[in-house]
N, CA, C and O of each residue as an XYZ file, in Angstrom:
420
protein
N     266.407    176.062     51.280
C     266.845    175.091     50.383
C     268.223    175.285     49.876
O     268.605    176.376     49.453
N     268.969    174.226     49.918
C     270.382    174.363     49.516
C     270.425    174.463     48.010
O     269.462    174.015     47.389
N     271.509    175.041     47.306
C     271.523    175.285     46.009
C     271.493    173.950     45.339
O     270.793    173.923     44.327
N     272.085    172.850     45.663
C     272.047    171.606     45.024
C     270.549    170.948     44.925
O     270.140    170.311     43.955
N     269.827    171.225     46.098
C     268.551    170.824     46.151
C     267.591    171.683     45.336
O     266.505    171.221     44.985
N     267.944    172.846     45.046
C     267.170    173.812     44.181
C     267.363    173.405     42.778
O     266.439    173.351     41.966
N     268.677    173.099     42.499
C     268.902    172.738     40.929
C     268.208    171.484     40.627
O     267.653    171.293     39.545
N     268.243    170.459     41.771
C     267.606    169.222     41.424
C     266.147    169.422     41.092
O     265.626    168.762     40.193
N     265.487    170.296     41.779
C     264.145    170.518     41.668
C     263.802    171.078     40.270
O     262.837    170.691     39.611
N     264.796    172.146     39.831
C     264.625    172.763     38.652
C     264.757    171.737     37.509
O     264.012    171.683     36.530
N     265.900    170.858     37.787
C     266.168    170.048     36.625
C     265.090    168.969     36.339
O     264.840    168.472     35.240
N     264.545    168.721     37.431
C     263.364    167.712     37.280
C     262.134    168.263     36.408
O     261.501    167.587     35.597
N     261.932    169.487     36.694
C     260.865    170.197     35.964
C     261.396    170.409     34.464
O     260.650    170.130     33.526
N     262.517    170.837     34.274
C     263.126    171.229     32.970
C     263.378    169.906     32.100
O     263.314    169.945     30.871
N     263.664    168.749     32.799
C     263.983    167.629     31.980
C     262.812    166.864     31.486
O     262.955    165.753     30.977
N     261.535    167.496     31.639
C     260.325    166.844     31.181
C     259.821    165.734     31.879
O     259.238    164.857     31.243
N     259.968    165.641     33.164
C     259.366    164.727     34.164
C     257.976    164.994     34.205
O     257.557    166.151     34.188
N     257.129    163.873     34.266
C     255.623    163.988     34.278
C     255.326    164.833     35.573
O     255.974    164.698     36.611
N     254.366    165.648     35.427
C     253.883    166.254     36.655
C     252.954    165.481     37.500
O     252.279    164.555     37.050
N     252.928    165.845     38.651
C     252.105    165.025     39.694
C     250.690    164.990     39.205
O     250.056    163.965     39.456
N     250.097    165.952     38.544
C     248.742    165.898     38.116
C     248.591    164.998     36.842
O     247.487    164.739     36.362
N     249.706    164.566     36.356
C     249.633    163.746     35.100
C     249.855    162.311     35.524
O     249.876    161.462     34.633
N     250.025    161.939     36.798
C     250.138    160.746     37.185
C     251.566    160.058     37.012
O     251.737    158.843     37.115
N     252.483    160.905     36.760
C     253.797    160.517     36.629
C     254.477    160.144     37.903
O     254.124    160.660     38.963
N     255.511    159.199     37.836
C     256.166    158.824     39.045
C     257.611    159.201     38.738
O     257.945    159.830     37.734
N     258.505    158.730     39.759
C     259.871    159.029     39.549
C     260.443    158.263     38.442
O     261.417    158.746     37.863
N     259.942    157.066     38.046
C     260.542    156.441     36.853
C     260.373    157.120     35.517
O     260.972    156.730     34.515
N     259.522    158.172     35.526
C     259.214    158.865     34.152
C     260.148    159.952     34.022
O     260.125    160.603     32.978
N     261.030    160.265     35.001
C     261.992    161.480     34.836
C     263.198    161.163     33.892
O     263.773    160.075     33.923
N     263.544    162.191     33.046
C     264.738    162.034     32.279
C     265.842    162.391     33.185
O     265.589    162.929     34.263
N     267.116    162.113     32.803
C     268.259    162.393     33.597
C     268.489    163.963     33.796
O     268.403    164.744     32.849
N     268.763    164.330     34.991
C     268.988    165.849     35.191
C     270.209    166.379     34.410
O     271.084    165.636     33.965
N     270.201    167.677     34.283
C     271.176    168.336     33.552
C     271.384    169.732     34.114
O     270.403    170.245     34.651
N     272.470    170.390     34.071
C     272.809    171.634     34.544
C     271.943    172.766     33.722
O     271.915    172.766     32.492
N     271.366    173.558     34.378
C     270.438    174.590     33.888
C     271.476    175.767     33.422
O     272.367    176.158     34.175
N     271.279    176.281     32.142
C     271.997    177.297     31.729
C     271.325    178.467     31.358
O     270.147    178.282     31.052
N     271.799    179.803     31.287
C     271.316    180.942     30.818
C     272.420    181.590     30.283
O     273.502    181.651     30.867
N     272.156    182.159     29.015
C     272.947    182.916     28.053
C     274.292    182.138     27.984
O     275.370    182.728     28.066
N     274.183    180.745     27.826
C     275.330    179.878     27.461
C     276.228    179.576     28.700
O     277.271    178.947     28.523
N     275.864    180.001     29.962
C     276.729    179.782     31.182
C     275.874    178.972     32.350
O     274.712    179.349     32.498
N     276.255    178.103     33.029
C     275.488    177.424     34.134
C     275.024    178.567     35.028
O     275.770    179.509     35.295
N     273.669    178.458     35.525
C     273.220    179.454     36.389
C     273.730    179.176     37.782
O     273.733    178.048     38.275
N     274.169    180.285     38.404
C     274.524    180.089     39.771
C     274.065    181.327     40.524
O     273.934    182.425     39.983
N     273.814    181.063     41.888
C     273.345    182.313     42.631
C     274.541    182.787     43.629
O     275.457    182.054     44.001
N     274.375    184.027     43.958
C     275.398    184.726     44.754
C     275.608    184.033     46.031
O     276.771    183.861     46.396
N     274.702    183.639     46.713
C     274.638    183.081     48.102
C     274.159    181.609     47.817
O     273.378    181.366     46.897
N     274.626    180.714     48.589
C     274.253    179.252     48.320
C     272.670    178.781     48.561
O     272.394    177.608     48.812
N     271.859    179.626     48.478
C     270.467    179.162     48.571
C     269.627    179.770     47.416
O     269.789    180.917     46.999
N     268.735    178.909     46.952
C     268.054    179.223     45.845
C     266.657    178.649     45.855
O     266.486    177.554     46.391
N     265.584    179.333     45.276
C     264.238    178.745     45.359
C     263.747    179.047     43.773
O     263.368    180.147     43.370
N     263.833    177.911     43.030
C     263.477    178.121     41.526
C     261.890    177.873     41.374
O     261.271    177.153     42.158
N     261.317    178.518     40.322
C     259.970    178.485     40.033
C     259.893    178.473     38.477
O     260.522    179.360     37.898
N     259.319    177.730     37.865
C     259.061    177.641     36.408
C     257.523    177.907     36.240
O     256.624    177.193     36.683
N     257.384    179.078     35.510
C     256.055    179.596     35.133
C     256.078    180.470     34.017
O     257.076    181.151     33.777
N     254.895    180.511     33.206
C     254.828    181.586     32.162
C     254.658    182.864     32.779
O     253.511    183.247     33.011
N     255.639    183.577     33.076
C     255.538    184.782     33.765
C     255.261    185.966     32.823
O     254.862    187.016     33.325
N     255.454    185.868     31.408
C     255.271    186.871     30.626
C     254.040    186.730     29.519
O     253.690    187.570     28.691
N     253.529    185.500     29.745
C     252.385    185.222     28.859
C     252.600    184.877     27.478
O     251.657    184.890     26.688
N     253.806    184.560     27.115
C     254.132    184.182     25.860
C     254.049    182.707     25.453
O     254.400    182.350     24.328
N     253.542    181.778     26.450
C     253.311    180.450     26.289
C     254.438    179.452     26.586
O     254.288    178.249     26.373
N     255.481    179.932     27.042
C     256.798    179.143     27.483
C     257.072    179.528     28.868
O     256.951    180.696     29.236
N     257.453    178.544     29.678
C     257.851    178.742     31.073
C     259.002    179.550     31.253
O     260.007    179.220     30.625
N     259.048    180.547     31.992
C     260.378    181.318     32.322
C     260.757    180.705     33.792
O     259.962    180.057     34.473
N     262.080    181.011     34.164
C     262.633    180.557     35.406
C     262.748    181.784     36.382
O     263.438    182.735     36.016
N     262.233    181.816     37.373
C     262.369    182.726     38.551
C     263.081    182.019     39.624
O     262.695    180.933     40.057
N     264.200    182.685     40.084
C     264.905    182.170     41.034
C     265.077    183.200     42.269
O     265.673    184.271     42.155
N     264.481    182.739     43.462
C     264.455    183.627     44.629
C     265.766    183.222     45.384
O     266.131    182.062     45.577
N     266.431    184.383     45.788
C     267.788    184.139     46.418
C     267.602    184.410     47.869
O     266.592    184.962     48.306
N     268.654    183.989     48.647
C     268.719    183.866     50.118
C     268.255    185.296     50.716
O     267.430    185.322     51.629
N     268.756    186.382     50.228
C     268.498    187.613     50.840
C     267.007    188.233     50.361
O     266.617    189.328     50.765
N     266.335    187.503     49.571
C     264.855    187.986     49.112
C     264.852    188.462     47.817
O     263.746    188.698     47.330
N     265.990    188.688     47.043
C     265.929    189.294     45.677
C     265.388    188.070     44.638
O     265.533    186.877     44.903
N     264.808    188.524     43.541
C     264.266    187.558     42.674
C     264.919    187.787     41.229
O     264.827    188.891     40.692
N     265.569    186.737     40.623
C     266.062    186.880     39.403
C     265.167    186.283     38.298
O     264.591    185.214     38.500
N     265.049    186.900     37.225
C     264.075    186.434     36.168
C     265.118    185.928     35.041
O     266.100    186.599     34.723
N     264.812    184.712     34.488
C     265.548    184.211     33.437
C     264.369    183.953     32.400
O     263.612    182.994     32.551
N     264.249    184.810     31.384
C     263.150    184.709     30.414
C     263.566    183.568     29.469
O     264.743    183.437     29.133
N     262.543    182.703     29.021
C     262.856    181.542     28.283
C     262.719    182.028     26.796
O     261.627    182.315     26.305
N     263.833    182.095     26.161
C     264.012    182.489     24.784
C     263.813    181.403     23.721
O     263.819    181.649     22.515
N     263.622    180.089     24.294
C     263.440    178.920     23.515
C     261.950    178.540     23.428
O     261.042    179.354     23.263
N     261.805    177.206     23.557
C     260.419    176.730     23.436
C     260.112    175.940     24.622
O     260.965    175.691     25.474
N     258.834    175.523     24.691
C     258.357    174.689     25.664
C     259.079    173.394     26.041
O     259.241    172.959     27.182
N     259.500    172.831     24.842
C     260.139    171.403     24.862
C     261.735    171.699     24.903
O     262.504    170.849     25.351
N     262.136    172.800     24.469
C     263.616    173.018     24.438
C     263.862    174.483     24.937
O     264.006    175.421     24.154
N     263.900    174.608     26.302
C     263.957    175.883     27.008
C     265.420    176.403     26.749
O     266.366    175.618     26.680
N     265.546    177.627     26.624
C     266.804    178.356     26.550
C     266.672    179.680     27.093
O     266.044    180.562     26.506
N     267.295    179.858     28.290
C     267.127    180.993     29.165
C     268.203    182.128     28.872
O     269.389    181.856     28.682
N     267.723    183.350     28.853
C     268.521    184.540     28.644
C     269.365    185.042     29.830
O     269.482    184.452     30.904
N     269.878    186.091     29.525
C     270.670    186.869     30.763
C     269.560    187.125     31.815
O     268.389    187.332     31.497
N     270.009    187.095     33.072
C     269.083    187.349     34.247
C     268.756    188.854     34.419
O     269.537    189.706     33.996
N     267.606    189.173     35.040
C     267.316    190.531     35.358
C     266.621    190.437     36.744
O     265.753    189.584     36.927
N     266.954    191.213     37.619
C     266.271    191.296     38.984
C     265.025    191.912     38.792
O     264.912    192.940     38.124
N     263.935    191.258     39.421
C     262.558    191.745     39.381
C     262.520    192.925     40.075
O     262.956    192.926     41.226
N     262.002    194.111     39.507
C     261.894    195.450     40.046
C     260.547    195.820     40.690
O     259.489    195.506     40.145
N     260.590    196.447     41.782
C     259.340    197.171     42.305
C     259.664    198.561     42.306
O     260.277    199.093     43.231
N     259.240    199.197     41.223
C     259.573    200.631     40.947
C     260.868    200.667     40.511
O     261.217    199.947     39.575
N     261.780    201.557     41.171
C     263.043    201.528     40.748
C     264.106    200.829     41.524
O     265.304    200.987     41.291
N     263.590    199.984     42.535
C     264.529    199.157     43.224
C     264.137    197.642     42.929
O     263.122    197.243     42.358
N     265.198    196.888     43.461
C     265.014    195.423     43.330
C     263.784    194.916     44.260
O     263.708    195.289     45.431
N     262.957    194.168     43.761
C     261.717    193.656     44.461
C     262.376    192.632     45.414
O     263.341    191.976     45.024
N     261.854    192.481     46.697
C     262.348    191.478     47.635
C     261.067    190.836     48.285
O     260.018    191.451     48.478
N     261.276    189.606     48.576
C     260.338    188.807     49.198
C     260.715    188.636     50.637
O     261.915    188.627     50.913
N     259.808    188.497     51.599
C     260.356    188.109     53.029
C     261.115    186.867     53.098
O     260.792    185.884     52.431
N     262.049    186.882     53.833
C     262.864    185.791     54.134
C     262.876    185.514     55.644
O     262.383    186.310     56.443
N     263.466    184.336     56.018
C     263.508    184.049     57.435
C     263.286    182.637     57.727
O     263.293    182.239     58.892
């Protein structure tokens, strides 16, 4: 997935578009916007990203997990609310003392 495609996917989710299971269609989406963390636009080191929005820490708001081209995962915790997300500084997901990696290819 190209970075632009990844951000388009993330902005659709963050912009409050209706989910497929809610019966929403493309006409239900709000305009996209650049996703920020710690007050700066999110960027990845290499031009591929795979975003996922999920409540990863069980606090009731969706966090942003971004898989990168080489397999590392950046976690942006949502320090805002469900309706007004505000992502903090990224941290790489760890497996023990090293960065976790998912298979790529």
